[in-house]
N, C-alpha and C positions, 0 to 999 in steps of 0.2 A: 847604451842607446844615445844617439846624437840628439841634441836639443834642436828643435826646429826654429829657424830664424823668424821672428815676428815683425821686424821692422826693416825697412830699406834705408839705412842711415845715410849712405851716399846720395840716394835719391832725395831724401828729405832736405839735405843741404842744397842740392841743385834746384829743387822746387822753391825753396824759401827765397833764394836770390832772384829767380826769374819771376816768381809771383809778386814780390815786392815791386820790381821794376814794372810789371804789367799793371798793377794797381795804380801806380803813379802816372800812367798814361790815360787814366779814365778822364774823358772829356768834361765831366761835371765837377772837377776839383776846384775850379775857379782860383787857381794860383796857390792852393794849399798843397801840402805834401803829406802822404801817408807814411808814418814812421814804423819801424820794426819794434814791436813790443814796448812801445813808449807812448805815454800820454802826459801832458802837464797836469797840474792840479785842477785847472778849470776849463781846459779846452784841448782840442787836438783830435787827430784821427790816427788810430794805430791798427796794425795788422799783427795778429797773435796766433801762431800755430798752437793747436791744442794737444797734439799727441805724437807728432812725427808722422812718417809715412808707414802706415800699417799694411802688411802684405795680406791681400784678400785671397790670392791664390798664387801658387808657386809650382808650376807644372813642368816636368822634365820628360822629354821623350827618350827613346832608346839610343839616339845618337848624341845625347848630352846637350841638346838645345833646350834652354830654359825660357819659359814665358811667365812673367810675373804681372799680376794686376795689383796695383797699390792705391790706397786712399790716403789723402793728406787733408785732414780736417783743419779748418782755421776759422777765426772770427775777425771781423772788422768792427772796431768800436769807435764811436764818435762821441766825444765828451763835450757837453755844452753846459753853460751856466745861464739858464733863462732868467731874465729879470723882467724888463718891459717886453711886451708882445711875446710872452712865453709860449702861448699856444701856437702862434705862427712859426716860431723857431722850432718847436717840437715837430710840427707837421713838415716843415722843410727838411729837417734832419731825417725823418722817416722816409720821405720821398727820395732824398739823396741816396740813402742806403739801399732802398728798394731798386732804384735806377742802377746803382752799381751792381747789384745782384743780377738784374736782367742783362746788363751789358756783359758780365762775366759768363752768362749762359748763352752768349752769342745772339741775344734778342735785340731788336732795334729799340732805341730810346730817343728821346728828344731832350736837348739841353738848350735852354733859352730859345726855343722854337726851331732849333737846328737838329736834323736827324743824324744819328750816329749808330754804327753797328761795328762791333769787333768782328773782323772777318775770320781770323784764325788765331790759335794760341801760339805763343812763341816756342821756339825750340828749347829743350833743356840741354845744359852743357855737360851732362854726365852720362856716359855710356849710350845705350840705345833707347833711352827713355823718351816717351812721347806723351804729351798731355792729350787725353781723349775727351775730357769734359770737366766743366766746373758747374756745380749745381748748389743752389741754396737748400739748406735743411730747414729753414724757417724764414718768414718775412721779418723785416726790421721791426724791432720792438724795444721798449724801455726795459733795460736790464737792471739798473740800480739808480737810486736816488740817495744822495749823501746829506748829512746834517746841514751843510751850507747851500743846499738845493741844487748842487751840481748833479747832472744826470749823465748816465752812460747809456747810449743807444747802441744796439748790436745787431749784426747780421752774421749768421753762421752758414758756412758752406763747406763743401768737400771738393777737392781736386782729384780726379781719377786719372791715373797714368799707367802706361804699360812699359815694361822693360823686357827686352829679349836679348839673350846672349848665349854663347856656346861655352860649355865648361871645358 
């Protein structure tokens, strides 16, 4: 009996590159860069895939045409070291991550009083894969506090895409 494929490895690679580039076009970054799976000891913004691209469905018709629906879960973590004005920094960090989530969901946001809206998702570079949606799985929240009072704020989301091909 053949083992069913559970992940779309090629799709995960394509999504990772495109999603990182998309995240770095967020208008609220203020000159900062979101890094892939990287944070410094006291600051930074990182994008962390959590499990690769999981196949939700893998349907094949009698002509050999395959349609896959995949989910790519990920986190964006913002590390801060609040000292003076700690409450203000925490609120701004939560607002930043929540705005990022709304923007990824194609909702309008305001940055410094200016309206912005992501019009469409970028194309994926691998096969016939198309991003259908990005949605938050939770609002921004405090995820960890370390002994030196450094904090990690996190937003979790999933990117849903479809892949169609003929065998």
